[in-house]
N, C-alpha and C positions, 0 to 999 in steps of 0.2 A: 503493498501500500504506499503511496509516492506521500513523503509527508509535505503538508506544505507551510513551509518557514518564511516569516514575514520578514524578509533580510534587511528592509529601512528600518525597523523596529530594535532587531538586534545593533544593527552597524548604530543605531544612535544611543543603542545603552553603552555600545563598546565605546563611543565618540565621549559619551559624560564620563564617561568612568576613565578616560585618558586623561580630559581636561581634568580631572579632579572632583566634577558634581556630584558625589558622589550620594546625594541625596534622589535626582532628579535616575542617574543610570538605577538606584533599588526601585523607584516605582516601575521603572520600564522594567525589570527584567522579574519582578512581582507580576505586572501585566502576561508578561507573557508564559509564567509558571502554572497562572490558571488556565492557559489556554492549552500548554503543554507539559502538564507536572512530571513526567519522568523526565523528563530533559537535565538529566547530572550537569551538564556545563553550567546553564544557564543555575543551575543551583548553588554550581560553586563560585559562579560570576556575581547571585545578590550575596550569597556569603561572603566574598570579597565587598561588596561594596558597603554592606553593614558593618562590617570589622574597622575598617575605613571611617565609617559615621562615628560610631563607638568611639575611638581615637580619638576623631573631630572631637565630640564631645568631653572627653577625660581631657582630652589639651584644654578647651576653653574654662572647666571648672577649676584646673588648678591656682591661676590667679585669685579667684573667691576662695578657695580653702588658704591660701595663703594669707589671703587679707583677712577671713576669718578668726584663723588661730591670733594674727595678731592682735585682735581685740578682744581676743579671750586673756591675753595675756595683761593687756594692756586696764580690761575689767577687773583683770585682779588685783595688779597692781595699786589702781584707785581703791580698790575695796579694803586694800591693807592699810594705805594711806589712810581710809575714813578710818580704821578699827584704830590704830594712831592714834589721831587726831583726836578721835574721843578719849580716851585714856590720859591725853594729857589736861 
């Protein structure tokens, strides 16, 4: 049975991935997998896109975590200073 592969759509997903547009690539790969759920190449490509998306999310959260930790230290110092002031 001949397989009808939407080349333009696969090509579009690959272009998105090559250009680093992992969100768009993942959307296209998901749509392709709905049409052809058994395609291992698409499953692997989607997994790669999801990995890149996850890494980007982690990378974008790192500065927020650093700021949060710094704020925790500042809060702790302020709490200690207030406690010290109340004892004086």
